[in-house]
C-alpha positions in Angstrom: 82.3 91.9 85.4 82.5 94.9 87.8 85.3 95.4 90.4 83.2 94.1 93.3 82.3 90.9 91.4 85.9 90.4 90.2 87.1 90.6 93.8 84.4 88.3 95.0 85.2 85.7 92.4 88.9 85.8 93.1 88.3 85.5 96.9 86.0 82.6 96.5 88.4 80.8 94.2 91.3 81.5 96.5 89.5 79.6 99.3 88.4 76.8 96.9 92.0 76.6 95.6 93.5 76.1 99.0 91.1 73.2 99.7 91.8 71.6 96.3 95.6 72.0 96.7 95.6 70.3 100.0 94.7 67.0 98.4 97.0 67.2 95.4 100.5 65.6 95.5 103.2 66.1 92.9 105.1 63.0 91.6 107.6 62.0 94.3 110.6 62.5 91.9 109.6 66.0 90.7 111.7 67.9 90.1 114.5 65.6 89.0 116.2 68.2 86.8 116.6 72.0 86.7 113.5 74.1 86.0 113.8 76.8 83.3 112.0 80.0 84.3 111.5 82.2 81.2 111.3 85.8 82.4 109.7 88.1 79.9 111.6 91.2 81.2 115.2 92.3 80.8 117.6 91.9 83.7 117.6 94.6 86.2 113.9 95.5 86.3 111.6 95.0 89.3 110.0 91.8 87.9 113.4 90.2 87.2 114.6 91.3 90.6 111.6 89.7 92.3 112.2 86.4 90.5 115.9 86.4 91.5 114.9 87.0 95.1 112.7 83.9 95.0 115.2 81.6 93.2 117.5 80.7 96.2 114.6 79.7 98.3 113.0 77.7 95.5 116.3 76.0 94.7 116.5 74.9 98.4 112.9 73.7 98.7 112.6 72.0 95.3 116.0 70.4 95.4 116.8 71.5 91.9 118.1 74.7 90.3 115.6 77.2 88.9 117.4 78.8 86.0 116.3 82.3 84.9 116.2 82.8 81.1 115.4 86.4 80.3 113.4 86.7 77.0 112.0 90.2 76.7 110.3 91.7 73.7 106.9 92.2 72.0 105.2 93.1 75.2 106.1 89.7 76.7 104.8 87.7 73.8 108.2 86.4 72.8 109.0 84.8 76.2 105.5 83.4 76.8 105.4 81.9 73.3 108.4 79.8 74.3 106.5 78.6 77.5 103.3 77.9 75.6 105.1 75.7 73.1 107.2 73.8 75.7 106.5 70.3 77.0 103.9 70.4 79.8 106.1 68.5 82.2 106.9 71.3 84.8 110.4 71.9 83.6 109.6 75.1 81.7 107.6 77.9 83.3 107.4 81.6 82.6 106.9 84.9 84.3 104.6 87.2 82.4 102.8 90.5 83.2 99.3 91.9 82.7 100.1 92.8 79.1 101.0 89.5 77.7 98.6 87.5 79.9 95.5 89.7 79.5 95.7 92.8 77.3 97.9 91.8 74.4 95.2 89.6 72.9 93.2 92.8 72.3 96.2 95.0 71.4 97.9 92.8 68.8 96.3 91.8 65.5 98.0 88.4 65.8 99.2 86.5 68.8 101.8 83.7 68.8 99.7 81.9 71.5 96.4 82.1 73.2 97.0 83.1 76.9 93.7 81.5 78.1 94.2 78.2 76.2 97.9 77.7 75.9 99.1 78.6 79.4 98.2 77.3 82.9 98.4 79.9 85.7 100.6 78.9 88.7 100.6 81.9 91.0 100.6 85.7 90.8 103.8 87.0 92.2 103.3 90.8 92.7 101.1 93.7 92.2 102.6 97.0 90.9 100.6 100.1 91.8 101.0 103.3 89.7 100.7 106.9 90.7 99.1 109.8 88.8 101.5 112.6 89.1 101.8 116.2 88.0 104.5 118.9 87.8 104.3 121.4 90.7 103.4 124.2 88.3 100.0 122.6 87.8 97.3 124.8 89.4 95.2 121.7 90.0 96.4 120.4 93.4 93.9 117.6 93.7 92.5 115.0 91.3 89.0 116.6 91.6 90.5 119.9 90.4 92.5 118.2 87.7 89.3 116.6 86.3 87.4 119.8 86.4 90.1 121.6 84.5 90.5 118.8 82.0 86.8 118.8 81.3 86.8 122.6 80.9 89.7 122.5 78.4 89.5 119.2 76.4 92.9 118.2 75.0 94.9 120.8 76.9 96.7 118.5 79.1 99.3 115.8 78.1 99.9 112.7 80.2 103.0 110.7 80.0 103.1 106.9 80.4 105.6 104.1 80.1 104.9 103.0 76.5 102.2 102.1 74.1 100.3 99.1 75.3 101.8 99.0 78.8 99.8 98.8 81.9 100.6 102.5 82.5 99.2 103.4 79.1 96.0 101.4 79.8 95.7 103.1 83.2 95.8 106.5 81.5 93.2 105.4 79.0 90.9 104.0 81.7 91.2 107.2 83.7 90.3 109.3 80.7 87.3 107.1 80.0 86.0 106.9 83.5 86.6 110.6 84.3 85.1 111.6 80.9 88.1 113.8 80.0 90.2 114.1 76.9 94.0 114.1 77.3 96.9 113.7 74.9 98.7 110.5 75.9 102.5 110.6 75.4 104.4 107.3 75.3 107.9 106.9 76.7 110.3 103.9 76.8 109.7 103.1 80.4 108.3 104.6 83.6 111.6 106.3 84.5 111.9 108.5 81.4 108.2 109.4 81.7 108.6 110.5 85.3 111.7 112.5 84.4 109.9 114.5 81.8 107.1 115.3 84.2 109.7 116.3 86.7 111.3 118.6 84.1 107.9 120.1 83.2 108.2 118.9 79.6 104.9 117.0 80.1 102.5 118.2 82.9 101.1 114.9 83.9 102.1 111.2 84.1 101.0 107.7 85.1 104.2 106.1 86.4 105.2 103.3 88.7 106.0 103.9 92.4 109.8 103.5 92.2 110.1 106.1 89.5 108.1 108.7 91.4 108.3 108.0 95.2 111.4 110.1 96.1 110.3 113.0 93.9 106.9 113.0 95.6 108.4 113.0 99.0 110.7 115.8 98.0 107.8 117.9 96.8 109.0 117.9 93.2 105.9 116.0 91.9 102.3 116.3 92.9 100.8 112.9 93.7 97.1 113.2 92.7 96.2 109.5 93.4 97.4 106.0 93.4 95.8 103.6 90.9 95.4 100.6 93.2 92.2 99.9 95.1 93.9 100.5 98.5 96.2 103.3 99.7 99.9 102.5 99.7 101.9 102.3 102.9 104.7 104.3 101.2 102.2 107.2 100.5 99.5 106.9 103.2 98.2 110.4 102.6 97.7 110.0 98.9 94.1 108.9 98.1 93.3 106.1 95.7 91.9 107.2 92.3 88.6 105.7 93.3 88.5 107.9 96.5 89.5 111.0 94.6 87.2 110.2 91.7 86.2 108.6 89.4 84.7 106.1 91.8 85.4 102.5 91.1 88.7 103.2 89.3 91.2 100.3 89.7 94.2 99.7 87.6 97.1 97.8 89.0 100.0 96.2 87.2 100.9 92.7 88.1 103.0 89.7 87.0 103.0 86.0 87.8 104.1 82.5 87.0 102.5 80.3 84.3 103.2 76.9 82.8 102.3 75.3 79.5 98.7 74.1 79.3 98.5 70.5 80.2 101.1 70.7 83.0 99.8 68.2 85.7 97.8 69.9 88.4 99.9 68.2 91.1 103.1 69.7 89.8 101.5 73.2 89.5 100.2 72.8 93.1 103.7 71.9 94.4 105.4 74.8 92.7 102.6 77.1 93.8 103.0 76.0 97.4 106.7 76.9 97.4 106.1 80.2 95.6 103.5 81.1 98.2 105.8 80.2 101.1 108.5 82.3 99.6 106.3 85.3 99.0 105.1 85.1 102.6 108.6 85.2 104.0 109.0 88.5 105.9 112.5 89.3 104.5 111.4 88.7 100.9 108.2 90.8 101.5 110.2 93.7 102.8 112.7 93.5 99.9 109.8 93.5 97.4 108.2 96.5 99.0 111.5 98.3 98.9 111.2 97.8 95.1 107.8 99.3 95.1 105.9 96.1 94.4 103.5 94.3 96.7 103.7 90.5 97.2 100.5 88.9 95.8 100.5 85.1 96.0 97.4 83.3 94.8 96.2 79.8 94.2 96.3 78.7 90.5 92.5 78.8 90.4 92.4 82.4 91.7 95.1 83.5 89.3 93.2 82.0 86.4 90.0 83.7 87.4 91.9 87.1 87.7 93.5 86.8 84.3 90.1 86.1 82.7 88.5 89.0 84.4 91.4 91.3 83.5 91.2 90.1 79.9 87.6 91.2 79.7 88.2 94.5 81.4 91.1 95.6 79.2 89.4 94.4 76.0 86.7 97.0 76.6 89.1 99.8 77.5 91.3 99.0 74.4 88.3 98.8 72.1 86.9 102.1 73.4 90.2 103.9 73.2 91.0 102.3 69.8 94.5 101.3 71.0 96.6 99.2 68.6 100.1 98.0 68.6 102.0 98.0 65.3 103.8 94.7 64.5 
């Protein structure tokens, strides 16, 4: 499915989902006990921070406590396996990212759950754009020049990313495939360390998230070649998208969202989705999220399900072509 078709499907299902949700009602006594929210990230990161921004509002609107349970590890598989095996009663939900919900099934030889069969999408929470950056010593000052130089000298340039199998790694692989260039991909333990080594000139290029790069780009200490999202970012309005700069059609955005065990009643999913959507549309919460470098992205359950399936197909092809594997 190409990018245009994926966006069309998601848009159509978004509208259909709103209509379906309007007629669904959760049981009058739900929730009658605290809801466990398994977060597949460690405390302190942007995803964990977003969840904790939403919790006070969800507590108020749902009338019960949403208890955050951080369970990082194995690219998100550990936490989401807990969710997949939980009772489908609405009292255990999870927050997972693009890796565990779409890419890991192609990266890992064995998965402890099937993301498409064992989990029920509730809502996307946020999109995380990345930036293709370079050290100021690079003679290529635009992405077009960078691609021309990389084609002329295959394997000369190294590009840092946030770790094997991460969305940043896959973004780098997709860029190399679509631009038809060969680069040496260098994994780091997170976006911050990758950005710091590009900043130091240890590695000439990197694909990193916005919070790790923004202040250095504004200070002129990093070249911003392009953002990986399909739209320009308000924080970097003069930086083109990778699709604008070439290769055309490039789109690689990180994301994370809420899922429940398969079999969770649709009315419960709809109720939780409605409260998440209202929270993400709150102006104060939106501003706080954007300060973290993430973009609020509420969806209907149906739209989120369609997006996960489209992303799964997209990344399976990229991973297969690049022969990316995760050792277990």
